[in-house]
N, C-alpha and C positions, 0 to 999 in steps of 0.2 A: 504494500499499500504506500507507494511513494507518490510524489507530486505528479510524475508522469502517469501513473495508474489513475490518479484523480482526473487527469485530463481525458484519458481514454474513457473513463466512466461518463464524463460529461458528453463526449461524442456519442456514446452508446444511448445515452438518455435523449439525445436529440434526433433519434431516428424519424424517418419520414420527412426530413427537411429538404430532400431533393438535392440537386447538384450544389447548391450553396444557399446559405440563409438569405432569403429575399426580405427586403424592408417592406413588410405588409403586415396587416393585422392577422392574428391567429383566428381561424375559423375551421368548421367541420369539412372533411373531404367531400368532393362532389359525389353524389349518389348515395351518401350515408343516410341512415334513417333520420338523423337530425337536420339534414338539408336535402330534401327531395329535388330541389331545383339547383341550378348552378350557384355555388357559394361565392362569397366575397373573396375567399382564398383562390378559388378556381379562376375568378376574374383576374386576380393579380397574376397567377401563373400564366394565363393567356397573354396578359400584357407583357410579361417577361418574354414569352415566345415571339412577340412581335418586335423585340428589340428594345422594349421600354424598361428592362430591369434597372432598378436603382442600385447604384454602387454603395458599398457600406458607408454609412455616415451621410448619404445623399438622399434627399426626399424625391419621390417620384415627380412631384409637381415642378421640379427644376428643369424639365424638358422644354423645347421651344414651342411656338404657337402651333406649328404642324403636328408635333407630338401630341400636344394637348388636344388638338382636333381629332387625331386618330384614336386617342384614348376615350374621348367622349363618344365617338361613333361605336367603339368597341363595347363600352359600358351600356349604351342604349340598346345595342344588339343583344347583349347578354341579358338585359332586363326583360326583353321580349320573349326570352326562353323560359322565364319563370311561369309555372303553371298557375292559373287563377286560384286564388284562395291560399296559396302557399305563403308561409311566413319566412322572411329573410332574417337570419341572426344578426343582430346589430354589431357592427364593427367595433373592436376595442383597439385604440390607437397604440402602436408599438412606440415606446419612448425613443427619443432622438439618439441616445447613446447605446441603444440595444438593437439586437437582431432577433426576430421573432419567427417562430413557426407555430403550427398547431399545438405542438407538445412541449416546446422548449423555448426558453429565452436566454440569450447571452448578452450581458451588459459589460461594456468596457469603460473604465474611468468614470463610472457614475458616483454621485455623492449621496444617493438614496436608493432605496428598494423600490422597483417600479410597482405602481398600484393600479394604473389603468390597463390592466391585462386581464384575460379570463381567469377565473379562480380554479380551472380544471387543468392547468398545465402540470406536467409531471417532472419537469427539469428546469432548474434555474442556476445560472452561473453568473457570479459577479467577480470580475477581474479588474485589478488595478483601481479599485474604488477608493474614494477619498474620505469616506465616513470614518469616524474616530472610535465608534463602539457599536456593538451588537446589543440593541436595547431589548427589553422584554416584549415579547409577542410581535417582534419585528416582521415575521413572515406569516402571522396567523391568517392573513387574507388569501393565502395560497394553500388551502388545506389538502389539495391533491398531490403535492410535491412528493416525489419518490427519490429525487436526487437533488442535493443542494451542493453547489461548489463555490467556495469563497477563497479565491486564491490571489496572492500578491496584492492584498489590500492594506490600508493604512490603520486599521483599527487595532487597539491595544487592549480592549476590555470586552469580555462577553458576560453580560448580566444574567441574573436569575430569569428563568423562564424564556430565554432568548428565542427558543424554537417551539414555544407552546403553540398548540393547534396543528402541528405537523404530525398527525397520527399515522400517516402512511409512509413516512420518510424512512428509506432503507440505506441510503448512502449519504454520508456527510463528509465532505472534504474541506478542511479549513487549514490550507497549507501556504507556507511562504508569507505569512502576515507578520505583524509586529506584536502578537499577543503576549502580554506580560501577566494579565490577571484573568482568571476564569472563576466566576461565582460558583458557589457550591451547588446551586440548583440550576445551573445553565442548561443542562441536558434533560431536565425533568420532563417526563411524558413521552420520551422517544422510545417507546417499548418495542417498536418494530425495527429499530435501527440495527443493521447487521454489520456495517462497515463505518468506521470512524477514523479519520486521519487528522492529526494535529501536528503533522510533520513540519519541520523547518520554521518554527516560530521562535519567540524569545521566552519560552516558558521555563521557569526555574522551580516552580512548585505547583502542585495541584491541590485543591481543597479536599478534605476528607470526604470519601464516599461520593465524589462527583460523578461516578459511573453507576451508581446504585440503581438507577431506573432503566438501565440499558439491558433489559432481560434477554434480548435476542442477539447481542453483540457477538460477532464472529471474529472480526479483525479489528485490532487497534494499532495504529501507527503513531509512535512518539518519537521517531528519529529526527535528528537535526536539532533537538533541544538539549540544553545542558542543565541538569537538575542539581539543586543543592540537596545532597543526600544526608540531611540532618534529621532532627526529630520530626519535622513536618513531612517527611517522606516516609515515615514508619508505616502508616496506613497503606500507602502504595506498595511498599516492600511486601507487606502481608497479603495484599490483594493479588499481586502477581503470582504469588505461591498458590493461591486458591482458585483463580479464575480459570475457566475452560476456554476462554478466548485466546486467539493467537496474538501475541503482543510483541512488537519490535523490541530490541534492546534499549534500555533506558540507561544513559550515560550520566555519570556524575561530574560536575565541575568543582565540587567542594563537599565537605571540608578538605583541606589539603591532603590528608592521608588517603582519601577516597578519590582524588582527581583521576579522570579518565578510566575509572573502574565502572563496571556494570552494577546497577543497584542490587541485583540479584546476589552479587558477590560480597555485598557489605554484611559484616557480622551483625549479630542481634543488636537491636536498638535499646533492649529493656533497661540496661543499666544507665543509659545516658538520657533517656527521654522522660524522666519524671524529676520533679523537684518538690519542695514542700513549701507550705505557707502557714501563717497564723492568722485566723479570721476571728473576729469577735462573735461568740456564740451566745453569750448571756451577760447581762449587766446586773449586779446586785446593788440595790439602793442604799448601801451603807458603807461606812469606813471599816477598815480592818487593819490589823498589824501582823497577824500570823495566820497560816493555813496549814492544816494537817489532814491527811487522808488515811483511811483504814477500811479494811474489809471485814464483814461479818455476815456469816451464813449466806455466801455468794452475792451479797449486795455491797455496794460502794458507798461510803459515807465521807463527809468532809466536815471537819471541826474548825471554825473561824472565830478567832478572838476579836471582839468589837469593844474596844475601851470606851468610846463615847457613849455607847448604848448599854455598857456594863452587862454584856452577854457574851456567852460562848455559844454560838449558833451552830447546831449540827444539821447538816443538809443531807439528803439522800438523793440518789439518781432515780428519776422517774422513767421507767422503761417504756411508757406509753407516750408521754408528752416529750420525752427525749430532752429533759432539762433537769437542772438541780433544784429541789424544793425543800422547804423547811421540814425537818423531822422533829427536833427537840431543841429546847432552849435552856441553857444553864446560866442562871443569874449570878452576879457577883458585883465586886467594886473594882473599877479600873483594871479589867482583865487584859493582860498583855500576852498570854500564851495558853494554848489548849493542845495538849499532847495526848494522843490515844495510846493505850497499852493493851495489848491482847495476851492474855494468859489462859491457856486451855480454852474453855468456852466463855470466858469472862472478858467483858470489855470495860476497861477503866479510862478515864480522862483526867489528866493532871491539869488543874486550872490554876495558872500562876497569876497572882494579883499584886498590885502595888500597895494596896491597903487592905487591912482586915485579914492578913494572912493568906496563904495558898491552900488549896484543898484538892482532894481526890474524889472523883465521882465514879459510880459504878452503875452499869446499866441493869435495871430491874425489869425482867421480862413480864412479871406480873402487873407492874404498873406501865410497862412499855415506855419508860423514860429513865433518865439518869437521876440517881439520888446520891446525896452526900454519903461517902464511905469513910473518909479519913481526913483529918487536918494535918497540915505540915507546919512544924514549929516555927512560930514567928521569929523567935530568937536566932534562928539559924539563917533564914532567908529574908533580907530586908527589901532588896530591889531586884527581883528576878528579871533576867533579860533573855534567857534562852533555856530550853529544855531538850535534852538529848536522851534517846532511849538506846540501850545496847544490851548484849548478851555476852557472857563469858562462861564457858564450860557449862552451858545449859542453865545458867543462873541469869535472872532478869534484873537489870539495873536501870536507873535513869539518874541524870545529873542535872541540877539546876544551877546555871551560871548566875552569880550574884554580882551586880555592877555597883553596889554601894561601897563607900570608902572603907567601912569596917565589916563589909560582908564577907561570908564564907561560902564559896561555891561547894555544894555538898552533893555526894553520891548517895542514892537511896537504893535499897535492895528489897526484893519481894521474899517473904519468908513463909508463904502459903496461907498466912492470914492477913497480911497487910504489908506495907512498905515501911521500912524503918531507916533511920539515918545510919549509914554504914561507914562513910568516911568524909571528913571535912578537908578540903584542900587549902592551898595557901590563902592568906588573907591580905588585906590592904592593897590589892592589885586591881580592883574594879574590873572584874572579868566581864567581857561582853558576849562571848560565845564559847561553846564547848563542842568539839567534834570527836567522835570515837572512830579510830582508824586501826585497821589490821595492817601492820607493816611486817612483811616477811614472815607471817604466821604468828606474830606477837601482838597482843592488844595494847593500844595506846590511846591517850587522850591528849588532844591539842587544845590548849586554852588561849584565847586572845584576850588582850586587855588594853586599857587606855594608858597604862603606865609602864609597859615593857613590851619587848618583842614577844611573839607567840612561843609559849613553852610546850615541850613535849613530855608527857608523863607515860611511864611504861608499867604495865601490870606485872607485879612481882608474884610469881607462882608460889613462892614459899610463904610470904606474909599475907598473900592475897590482897594486896593493896596497891595503889598506884604510887610510884616513886619518881622523882625528877630524873629525866634521861638526857634531854638536850633542848636546844631552841632553834628557832629559824632566824638567823642573824639579819641585820640591816632591814627589818620590816617593822618599823614602829607604827603605832596608831592604826593597827589592824582591828577592824570592827567585827569581822566574822571570818571563819575558816570552814570550808566545805571540801569534802573529799570525793573523788569519783574515779572510776576505772574505765580505761578504753584499751581494747586489745591486750588485756592482762597488765597494763601498765597503770601504776598509781599516780594520781595527780591531786593537787590542792588548788583551790581558788581562794585567794585572800582579798578581802574587801577593804578598800580604804576610801574615806569620805571624799578627800581632795588629793590630787596627785595621780598616781598610777596604782590601780589594782593589779595583782599579779596572778599568773598561772605557773605553778611549779610542778616538777616531776621528780619522782624518787629514782635515784640511780644506784640503788643497793647500799649506799653509804649515807647519803643526805639528800635533802630536797634542793633542786637547782631551778633556777628560773628559766622558763622557756618563752614567756611572752608577758609584755606589760600592756594593760588596757587603760586608757585615760578615763579617770573617774571625775565626774563633775556633780558632787552632792550624792554619792552613792552610799546607800546603807546595806545593800545586798549584792552579791555576785553569785548567782545560784547556777550550779550545773544540773542538767537534766537530760534525759535521753528517751526517744521513742524509736524502738527497734534499732536500726543501725545509724540513726541520726542523733548526733550529739550536739548539745547546745550549751551556751552560757548566756544567762540574762543579767545584765548589768543595769541596776536601777539608777535613777537620777532624780533629785529633788528639783533641778533647775531646767531640765530640758527633756527631750525624749529619752526613754529607756532604750537600750540597744541590745538586741539578740544577736549573738554570734554563733556561727555553725563551724564545726570541726572540718578542716580541709585535710583529707587523708594523704594527699600527695605532698602538701607543704608542711604537714605536721604542725599546723597552727590553726587558731580560730580566726575566721574571717567575718567581717560585718555581713549580717544577713537580713535583718529587718529592724526598723524602728517602731516602737509602740508608745502610745501616750498613756501614762498612768500617773496620777498626781501623788507625789511622795510615796513611791512603792517601798514596801518594807519586807515583802516575802513573795517569792515565786514558787509554786508548787505544781508538779505534774500529776495528773489523775487519768487513769485509763479505765474505761467500762464500755460494755457492749461493742467491743472492737473499734471503739473511737478513742482518741487522745485528746486530752484537755490540758490547759495551762492556766492556773489561777494566778492572778496578779492582785495582791492586797494593796490598798490605798489608805494612807494615813489621813489624807485631806479630801479624798473624793470618793467615788463609787468604785467598788470592787469589780473587776472585769474577769470574765472567763473567755479565754481564746480557745479556739479548736485548731489542733494541728492537722492539716489536710495534705494529701498527696496530690499534686497537679500534674496532669499528663500533658507534656509539651507538644505531643503529636496531634492534639486536637485542634 
């Protein structure tokens, strides 16, 4: 199906034209049922026989007076041959730039599609046309077309439904034009089309499923185009492997690694043609400072600390409405943290308060709500700033970091009946955060504080207590430390309010810096992951918060997306019903829930 074959098709479609295309109006052949008497076409053919044939581009009327007289006598004589009562089909004028026969029209250099022609022609050819686009329903006044040839024209765009109404079209040749864009529904309705040629245009990409309506397609010619074999070509790659049509080779012009290769020879697109995004799924009309998530009996719950409302709000996932709704509400005074602890079939929530002491609540199934289970000594915790849960040798612990000047960060342990104070750590250091880390199979606590660099405590198996081990040098004013793993490597994210927050990696001896991230009013730098996608969320009190994504090749985090949350204090990942969410608490505005979605770039 090359351009030459298209021309041959056009000639075949123009059968019955005689020795050459005469410049006369199309009409039925003499003697046919539609024209019992001599037809207008017959008169024109007789005129040609008498030497009055018009040259292409010349009108018959351009003959001299003698010629006009002979033609007049001829027309009068032919009119006398019409039987009484017979109806003569009205002549349709052939456009000046076209040559017409009963079944076909060929137009050269036209700026429009001829309209003053019979609607029952079967072949139309437009060559060297000057129109710039194929608009919708551009040929709908020619419903009997079986062949349409559009070669060497100037148009660059084919719009949706460009060939609507051509229910009998079998051959469509669009070759040697300047086509750059074809709309997705350009060929809609061409269910009888068997041959389509788009050869020798400027096509670099085709919209997804552009051939979906071509149920009868036998041959498709795409030669002479150079395709960008990127994600936009993924659908075509898959379609070529499934179609029963004969398709010419599709050559790639890019990306560079695929240049001059056939699309069929390109490796799978799966790993390249998806990206991710975060979109707002739900907005909660209240402020918050911490978000914690837990599972219970196959359901997902979220505990949100709301200091201004003096609540610890427990949300549950609604499997029908597909959003998070209120489940229970634990009231208190200046609540700054809610941490869920699951032990066997029991669910506890540690509620840290700035005033009135901190408490532990337990879920009571008979009341279907959380009820107070235990108080935490006021003397030990004055200004709780963080709660961290961990296990060592199947024993359950949690630590509350105390940020008051005389406060004692304290470890609590479960003893089957309740939680009791197990170990008080250093005092006078105003701890802001605690993080439990397994380093080379040994249990550690990392404490950050406002008055010294982060210190690392190691679990002593003999004394069963944490003892000082080392620190992270040159990292003053760290507000929070979070640990995470990627490809079996251990990393830390260290949050600093102003300056640079840091990402560090364990190298079997110490933590070494791998990346600095500019901080502008940051209170949290939170790592989180969804499947194989690893992120860092860096909050900001002064501008947009920044989400970074891990680049496997460069082994660094790169900027991924900006989100606006007023004074963010916590970022928490939550997954349920095969969907992934990202809670962003706000100290001064509304709490937002973003959904992590996968975007198919081939669409």
